[in-house]
C-alpha positions as CSV (number, residue, x, y, z in Angstrom):
1,X,128.8,109.5,169.2
2,X,125.6,106.8,169.2
3,X,124.3,105.6,166.5
4,X,120.6,104.3,165.8
5,X,118.8,103.3,162.9
6,X,115.2,102.8,162.4
7,X,113.6,105.0,165.1
8,X,110.8,106.5,163.3
9,X,108.5,104.3,165.5
10,X,107.8,106.0,168.4
11,X,109.0,103.6,171.2
12,X,112.7,103.4,169.1
13,X,112.8,106.9,169.2
14,X,111.8,107.2,172.7
15,X,114.1,104.7,173.7
16,X,117.1,106.1,171.6
17,X,116.3,109.4,173.4
18,X,116.6,107.9,176.9
19,X,119.8,106.3,175.8
20,X,121.2,109.5,174.7
21,X,120.3,111.1,178.1
22,X,121.3,108.5,180.5
23,X,124.9,107.9,178.6
24,X,125.5,111.6,177.5
25,X,126.3,111.1,173.8
26,X,125.7,112.9,170.4
27,X,122.6,111.1,168.7
28,X,123.1,110.2,165.4
29,X,119.8,108.8,163.4
30,X,120.5,106.8,160.3
31,X,117.8,105.8,157.9
32,X,115.0,108.0,159.4
33,X,112.8,108.1,156.5
34,X,110.0,109.2,158.5
35,X,112.1,112.1,160.4
36,X,109.8,115.0,159.0
37,X,107.4,113.6,161.4
38,X,109.7,114.5,164.7
39,X,112.1,116.9,163.1
40,X,111.1,119.3,166.4
41,X,112.0,116.6,168.7
42,X,115.3,115.7,166.9
43,X,116.0,119.6,166.8
44,X,115.3,119.5,170.6
45,X,117.7,116.7,171.1
46,X,120.6,118.2,168.9
47,X,120.3,114.8,167.0
48,X,122.1,114.8,163.7
49,X,120.5,112.4,160.7
50,X,122.0,110.8,157.8
51,X,118.9,110.5,155.5
52,X,118.8,107.4,153.1
53,X,117.5,107.0,149.6
54,X,113.7,105.4,149.9
55,X,115.1,102.1,148.6
56,X,117.6,101.7,151.3
57,X,114.8,102.4,153.9
58,X,112.6,99.8,152.7
59,X,115.6,97.7,153.0
60,X,115.8,98.9,156.8
61,X,112.4,97.7,157.1
62,X,111.0,101.2,157.2
63,X,107.7,102.6,156.1
64,X,109.0,105.1,153.5
65,X,105.5,107.0,152.5
66,X,105.9,110.8,152.8
67,X,109.9,110.8,153.2
68,X,110.4,113.0,150.4
69,X,109.5,116.1,152.8
70,X,112.4,115.0,155.3
71,X,115.3,117.0,154.0
72,X,113.4,120.2,153.9
73,X,111.9,119.5,157.4
74,X,115.2,118.9,158.5
75,X,116.5,121.9,156.9
76,X,113.8,123.9,158.3
77,X,114.2,122.8,161.9
78,X,117.9,123.6,161.6
79,X,119.3,120.2,162.4
80,X,122.6,118.8,160.8
81,X,122.0,116.1,158.4
82,X,123.9,114.3,155.5
83,X,122.6,111.9,152.7
84,X,123.9,108.7,152.8
85,X,123.1,105.4,151.3
86,X,122.0,102.9,154.2
87,X,124.0,100.1,155.0
88,X,124.2,96.2,153.6
89,X,124.2,94.4,150.3
90,X,120.4,96.3,149.5
91,X,121.8,99.9,150.1
92,X,120.9,102.8,147.8
93,X,124.0,104.0,146.6
94,X,122.8,104.1,143.0
95,X,120.0,106.0,144.1
96,X,122.2,108.7,146.3
97,X,122.7,111.2,142.9
98,X,118.6,110.7,142.3
99,X,117.7,111.8,145.8
100,X,120.0,114.6,146.0
101,X,118.9,115.8,142.7
102,X,115.0,115.6,144.1
103,X,116.0,117.6,146.9
104,X,117.5,120.3,145.1
105,X,114.4,120.1,142.7
106,X,112.1,120.2,145.7
107,X,114.0,123.8,146.5
108,X,117.1,122.8,148.4
109,X,120.5,124.7,147.2
110,X,122.9,122.5,144.9
111,X,125.6,123.9,147.1
112,X,123.9,123.0,150.3
113,X,122.9,119.6,149.0
114,X,126.5,118.7,147.9
115,X,127.7,119.8,151.5
116,X,125.1,117.1,152.9
117,X,127.2,114.4,150.9
118,X,130.5,115.2,151.5
119,X,131.6,117.6,154.6
120,X,128.5,117.1,156.6
121,X,128.8,113.5,156.5
122,X,132.5,113.6,157.3
123,X,131.2,116.2,160.3
124,X,128.7,113.7,161.5
125,X,131.3,110.7,161.3
126,X,133.9,112.7,163.1
127,X,136.6,112.4,160.3
128,X,136.0,115.9,158.7
129,X,139.9,116.3,159.6
130,X,140.5,113.8,157.0
131,X,138.2,113.9,154.3
132,X,135.1,115.6,153.3
133,X,136.7,118.5,151.3
134,X,139.6,119.3,149.1
135,X,142.2,120.9,151.6
136,X,145.7,120.1,151.9
137,X,146.7,117.2,153.9
138,X,143.2,115.6,153.4
139,X,142.6,112.2,151.9
140,X,141.9,112.8,148.0
141,X,138.9,111.3,147.5
142,X,136.5,113.0,144.6
143,X,134.7,112.6,141.4
144,X,134.9,114.6,138.6
145,X,131.8,115.2,136.6
146,X,131.1,116.8,133.2
147,X,127.9,118.6,134.4
148,X,126.5,119.8,137.7
149,X,127.2,116.3,140.0
150,X,123.3,115.8,140.5
151,X,122.1,116.5,137.2
152,X,120.6,113.1,135.9
153,X,122.8,113.3,132.7
154,X,126.0,114.4,133.8
155,X,128.6,111.5,133.9
156,X,132.0,110.9,135.9
157,X,134.8,111.7,134.2
158,X,137.3,110.9,136.8
159,X,137.1,109.4,140.5
160,X,139.8,109.8,142.8
161,X,140.0,107.3,145.7
162,X,143.0,107.8,148.2
163,X,144.8,110.0,145.9
164,X,144.8,107.5,143.3
165,X,142.7,107.3,139.9
166,X,140.3,104.4,140.1
167,X,138.4,105.5,137.4
168,X,138.6,107.6,134.0
169,X,136.4,109.0,131.5
170,X,133.7,106.4,130.0
171,X,133.9,104.2,133.2
172,X,137.1,102.8,132.3
173,X,139.2,101.7,135.5
174,X,142.4,102.9,135.6
175,X,145.7,100.9,135.2
176,X,147.0,100.2,138.3
177,X,150.6,102.4,139.2
């Protein structure tokens, strides 16, 4: 799998497609804050996309005007996409729930959006056999909320990483065991 970021500019997108064709690998576009402009091209290339919050797109140096149309355009084009946080110290992890909530408000099914931040991301990353869903034999990484996960008023009751509780209700860190 080849991963490229910031390929919204025509030259970079063409180069990513050329590299994909030349070396015959699966193309994954990370960031893609204006992927809606080239959804047809991405679908024809069988590309996968990881969308990031607009603020993370700014940190990646991208022009984020119009990016709220991204998820719907990718969905309509049949492109496999996930929601991510971006990379680096200015990544948009704190905005991921907000971005997902906006996409639900824009008409995407809440169950589909939940899948994009869990199993779809694991599939795109090639680790779905180990994580991304709750199943026997998979890593236990999950969060339990007091309401719908993407509702702005929902709070984390418990977070589990690698099978260990790391946050308990109220945001308190769990004692080491």
